[in-house]
C-alpha positions in Angstrom: 0.3 0.1 0.1 1.2 3.6 -0.9 1.9 5.9 2.0 0.0 8.9 3.3 1.7 12.2 4.3 0.1 14.3 6.7 1.6 17.6 6.6 2.2 19.7 9.9 3.1 23.3 10.4 3.2 25.6 13.3 -0.6 26.6 14.3 -1.8 23.0 13.0 -5.5 21.7 14.6 -4.4 19.1 17.1 -7.7 17.3 16.7 -7.6 17.2 13.3 -4.0 16.1 12.5 -3.9 13.3 15.2 -7.5 12.1 14.8 -6.1 11.3 11.2 -2.9 9.8 12.3 -4.6 7.4 14.7 -7.8 6.5 12.3 -5.6 5.9 9.1 -2.8 3.8 11.4 -5.7 1.9 13.0 -6.8 1.1 9.4 -3.3 0.0 8.5 -2.5 2.4 6.1 1.0 3.8 6.3 1.1 7.1 7.7 4.3 9.8 7.7 3.7 13.0 9.5 6.0 15.9 7.7 6.9 19.0 9.4 7.4 21.8 7.4 9.2 23.6 9.8 13.3 23.3 9.8 13.2 20.8 12.3 10.5 17.8 13.6 9.2 19.8 16.5 6.0 21.5 15.4 3.5 23.2 17.8 -0.4 22.9 17.5 -2.8 25.8 17.6 -3.7 25.1 21.1 0.2 24.7 22.7 0.5 20.7 22.1 3.9 20.1 20.5 4.7 17.0 18.4 7.5 15.4 17.0 6.8 14.6 13.0 8.4 11.7 11.5 10.3 13.3 8.8 10.8 16.6 7.4 9.4 18.1 3.9 12.8 17.3 1.9 13.0 14.0 3.3 10.5 12.0 1.1 9.6 11.2 -2.5 6.0 11.9 -2.7 5.5 10.7 -6.3 3.6 7.5 -5.5 1.5 9.0 -2.4 -1.8 7.7 -1.4 -2.5 11.0 0.2 -1.4 14.2 1.0 -3.3 15.5 4.1 -3.7 19.1 5.4 -5.2 19.7 8.8 -6.3 23.1 9.3 -6.0 25.3 12.4 -5.0 29.1 12.2 -2.0 29.9 11.9 -1.5 26.5 10.5 -3.0 26.6 7.5 -1.8 29.8 6.3 1.5 28.4 7.4 1.1 25.5 5.2 -0.2 27.8 2.0 3.2 29.8 2.3 5.1 26.8 2.0 5.9 26.8 -1.9 7.2 23.4 -2.0 4.3 22.0 -0.3 2.0 23.7 -2.9 3.9 22.4 -5.7 3.6 19.1 -4.2 -0.2 19.3 -3.8 -0.5 20.8 -7.5 1.4 17.8 -8.8 -1.0 15.4 -6.9 -3.9 16.6 -7.9 -2.9 16.7 -11.5 -2.1 12.7 -11.3 -5.8 12.1 -10.2 -4.1 11.2 -6.6 -5.6 11.8 -2.9 -5.5 15.2 -1.7 -7.4 15.8 1.7 -7.8 18.8 3.4 -10.2 19.7 6.6 -11.0 22.9 8.6 -9.4 26.4 6.6 -6.8 24.1 4.8 -9.6 23.5 1.9 -10.4 27.7 1.6 -6.6 28.7 2.7 -4.5 26.0 0.9 -6.4 24.2 -1.9 -8.7 26.8 -3.4 -6.1 29.3 -3.9 -4.2 26.2 -6.0 -7.2 25.9 -8.1 -7.6 22.0 -6.8 -11.1 22.9 -5.8 -12.2 24.6 -8.9 -15.9 23.0 -10.0 -15.6 20.7 -7.3 -17.8 20.2 -4.3 -16.2 21.0 -1.0 -16.4 22.0 2.6 -14.2 24.1 4.9 -14.8 25.8 8.2 -18.0 27.7 8.2 -17.7 31.4 6.8 -14.1 30.7 5.3 -15.7 29.9 2.1 -17.1 33.8 1.6 -15.9 35.1 -1.5 -14.2 32.3 -3.0 -16.1 31.3 -6.3 -16.1 28.3 -8.6 -16.4 25.7 -5.5 -19.8 23.7 -4.8 -19.7 24.3 -1.1 -21.6 21.8 0.5 -23.4 21.6 3.7 -21.9 18.5 5.1 -19.1 17.5 7.5 -17.2 15.8 4.8 -17.3 16.3 1.0 -15.5 13.8 -1.4 -15.5 14.6 -4.8 -13.2 11.9 -6.9 -9.7 12.1 -5.6 -10.3 14.9 -3.0 -11.8 14.9 0.5 -12.5 17.7 2.5 -13.5 18.4 6.1 -15.3 21.2 7.6 -13.5 21.2 11.1 -12.5 19.6 14.5 -15.9 17.6 15.0 -15.7 16.4 11.4 -12.2 14.8 12.1 -13.2 11.2 12.1 -15.6 11.3 9.5 -12.9 12.9 7.6 -10.3 10.5 8.2 -12.9 7.4 7.9 -13.6 8.8 4.3 -10.1 8.3 3.7 -10.0 4.8 4.5 -13.3 4.1 2.8 -11.5 5.8 -0.5 -8.4 3.6 -0.3 -9.4 0.2 1.7 -13.1 0.3 1.0 -16.3 0.9 3.1 -16.2 -2.0 5.1 -12.9 -1.3 6.2 -13.7 2.0 7.4 -17.0 0.6 9.2 -14.6 -1.8 11.2 -12.2 0.8 12.2 -15.1 2.9 12.8 -16.8 0.4 15.1 -13.6 -0.4 16.8 -13.7 3.6 18.0 -17.6 3.0 18.9 -18.2 5.4 16.2 -21.1 5.1 13.7 -20.5 6.0 9.8 
């Protein structure tokens, strides 16, 4: 199975990042966390510091299953300001491979790159204001082809389970959810 990469920038939303990592690993998906900082330590929006598995330049992303962006402020703007990451996201989208973002990141990172153009998507409520060309849904999670978006911290588990369902099937996602006492 291909590797999923979850990108972390200072100010990331802890619930979204850590829930995604946990759920995907429970499903047996290979997951590597990636710091866009100069070092492996990354501090979330609420003061939780984590040690990423790797730095941005440590990995080859050409065969990635998913490139995943948690939200958070200033996490999402920090991700958007990382030009090498934006280039990776654009290339992943052009290959038709998995791109996923939650909370502020769909609006702040993916939309300016054109990845959401003509797609159904969700983001943190209110952040979609003024963004044209996206079919904004009223749901916790939106799946449109190889792009998955979530609307915020409460959608972290459904967002991650949508990635599992896309990669490994609905039965595996349901098994992971049941083991966590979640309903899908």
